[in-house]
VOGU-3710 file (C-alpha; in Angstrom, 3 decimals, decimal comma):
1> madqhstlre> -31,114/26,166/30,142  -27,468/25,106/30,172  -27,124/26,368/33,735  -30,167/24,334/34,781  -28,693/21,176/33,272  -25,366/21,870/34,982  -27,080/22,375/38,336  -29,069/19,171/37,881  -25,896/17,238/37,053  -24,187/18,599/40,153
11> rrraqtqrti> -27,134/17,606/42,315  -27,148/14,104/40,874  -23,404/13,845/41,350  -23,677/14,995/44,966  -26,500/12,524/45,613  -24,483/9,677/44,102  -21,511/10,605/46,283  -23,687/10,671/49,409  -25,207/7,291/48,551  -21,849/5,639/47,890
21> qahavrlfae> -20,276/7,082/51,024  -23,231/6,113/53,217  -23,005/2,480/52,071  -19,219/2,496/52,411  -19,246/3,796/55,985  -21,987/1,343/56,937  -20,104/-1,626/55,485  -16,790/-0,584/57,002  -18,441/-0,299/60,416  -20,211/-3,666/60,061
31> rgydattvtd> -17,497/-5,768/58,443  -14,292/-3,867/59,151  -12,418/-1,470/56,899  -9,791/-3,945/55,688  -12,330/-6,727/55,133  -14,533/-4,580/52,883  -13,555/-4,011/49,259  -14,458/-1,204/46,894  -16,373/-3,819/44,887  -18,448/-4,583/47,997
41> vaeaagvspm> -19,240/-0,894/48,318  -20,151/-0,604/44,640  -22,530/-3,572/44,853  -24,233/-2,174/47,951  -24,645/1,253/46,313  -25,882/-0,207/43,025  -23,063/1,290/40,943  -19,911/0,024/39,255  -16,480/0,046/40,933  -15,428/2,542/38,260
51> tvyrhfptke> -18,178/4,909/39,410  -16,976/4,603/42,997  -13,424/5,487/41,959  -14,677/8,382/39,836  -16,197/9,954/42,956  -13,658/8,673/45,497  -10,167/8,177/44,002  -8,952/6,076/46,945  -10,579/3,701/49,390  -9,620/6,041/52,239
61> dlvladqhgr> -11,553/8,860/50,585  -14,758/6,869/51,087  -14,451/7,677/54,789  -12,455/10,891/54,851  -14,138/12,945/52,109  -16,477/15,554/53,569  -17,688/19,142/53,282  -15,961/20,370/56,426  -13,414/22,516/54,623  -16,106/24,243/52,579
71> lvaeriaasg> -18,276/24,887/55,644  -15,382/26,330/57,636  -14,153/28,482/54,740  -17,649/29,891/54,156  -18,005/30,857/57,805  -14,558/32,446/57,947  -15,254/34,447/54,793  -18,584/35,599/56,261  -16,955/36,735/59,518  -15,183/39,701/57,912
81> agpalvrrig> -11,638/40,879/58,551  -12,308/42,586/61,884  -12,128/39,844/64,538  -8,835/38,344/65,664  -7,566/35,286/63,780  -8,347/32,825/66,561  -11,850/34,187/66,947  -12,504/33,952/63,222  -11,086/30,448/62,834  -12,343/29,088/66,149
91> galvesgaal> -15,789/30,536/65,648  -15,996/28,918/62,210  -14,955/25,546/63,653  -17,592/25,744/66,386  -20,303/26,785/63,924  -19,380/24,063/61,422  -19,419/21,523/64,271  -22,977/22,562/65,004  -23,906/22,267/61,324  -22,349/18,800/60,997
101> tgdegarefl> -24,310/17,488/64,004  -27,520/19,379/63,331  -29,716/16,305/63,039  -29,569/12,769/64,373  -28,680/11,162/61,050  -25,790/13,536/60,379  -24,561/13,162/63,959  -24,523/9,349/63,802  -22,837/9,378/60,399  -20,072/11,660/61,673
111> ltrlrlmist> -19,636/9,525/64,798  -19,239/6,382/62,716  -16,717/8,061/60,420  -14,689/9,326/63,365  -14,631/5,897/65,010  -13,322/4,433/61,753  -10,636/7,127/61,504  -9,494/6,527/65,067  -9,434/2,731/64,838  -7,977/2,240/61,330
121> palrakhldn> -4,229/2,890/60,850  -4,542/3,649/57,118  -7,208/6,253/57,821  -5,253/7,836/60,676  -2,296/8,349/58,329  -4,428/9,762/55,512  -6,236/12,028/57,979  -3,077/14,155/58,173  -3,545/15,038/54,503  -7,105/16,118/55,264
131> qyalqqaiig> -5,902/18,301/58,114  -3,434/19,998/55,786  -6,148/20,555/53,177  -8,417/22,052/55,854  -5,594/24,319/57,014  -5,086/25,550/53,436  -8,838/26,157/53,062  -8,794/28,223/56,251  -5,796/30,283/55,141  -7,372/30,866/51,738
141> algddaadpe> -10,627/32,011/53,350  -8,768/34,556/55,486  -8,016/36,456/52,280  -6,076/39,666/52,897  -5,070/38,481/56,369  -2,600/36,132/54,655  -1,446/38,520/51,912  2,107/39,104/53,199  4,701/36,669/54,619  4,331/37,704/58,255
151> aafqaqaaas> 0,524/37,629/58,107  0,705/34,258/56,325  2,908/32,884/59,113  0,479/34,113/61,761  -2,465/32,622/59,864  -0,696/29,263/59,511  0,188/29,186/63,207  -3,338/30,131/64,298  -4,924/27,611/61,925  -2,602/24,811/63,062
161> aclaalhtal> -3,295/25,469/66,730  -7,055/25,690/66,179  -7,032/22,441/64,189  -5,090/20,675/66,927  -7,790/21,750/69,381  -10,465/20,587/66,925  -8,840/17,166/66,590  -8,725/16,757/70,370  -12,400/17,681/70,621  -13,412/15,278/67,850
171> vrwaegdgre> -11,571/12,365/69,453  -13,112/13,122/72,843  -16,569/13,370/71,262  -16,205/10,068/69,408  -14,789/8,235/72,418  -17,745/9,482/74,464  -20,211/8,199/71,828  -21,394/11,728/71,138  -22,926/12,231/74,551  -21,459/15,731/74,835
181> elpgliakal> -22,330/18,498/72,403  -19,590/18,777/69,769  -19,644/22,603/69,465  -19,183/22,901/73,229  -16,255/20,471/73,172  -14,581/22,410/70,375  -14,986/25,650/72,329  -13,601/23,961/75,463  -10,568/22,668/73,571  -9,924/26,111/72,084
191> aavfgddpls> -10,144/27,656/75,560  -7,584/25,149/76,833  -5,162/26,297/74,137  -5,832/30,026/73,935  -7,274/31,007/77,301  -10,637/31,172/78,987  -12,731/32,911/76,337  -11,044/33,019/72,894  -14,429/33,104/71,131  -15,909/36,018/73,084
201> gvgg> -18,500/37,698/70,927  -18,922/34,785/68,486  -22,576/34,316/67,664  -23,482/37,463/69,509
//
């Protein structure tokens, strides 16, 4: 019974977070990031400012918080230790890109968030922290591949390069209003960095 209550609380918490973030992103896009306050977001979501801050400690988090790190880490962990680092990391980034744009609502939400990140200086600066957190999630998901100093260095280098390619693909996708398929853009960016077919065998 306790587990059921805990699961229900987590679901309610996740739903509250989604509701707050959806209103925040909508208001930021309509009114401008700097012109919209946390109180405005709280009123639109039907909660108190304290509730907003409990779920999103900073205003920037209202845009930047997402499940990308978890999705990527899950896919890396599921890939096993066999494939090369770039294939494991790159494949996870392509697959998570497909998951994040799997339906029209999710695709439009991600597009709006990316436009805000690109156009808002405060969000661009904070985005670097997110990239670091994603890199750490990737390295943690690699497990034994990062167990010794040399392997850790290789994992950090591979993750950094893959994330640079991801960032380039995301910017291109947002600037093109999502007309191209995001997974294909990520794969194209990875190929530009690592060679013609760094993901050979992924999904096969």
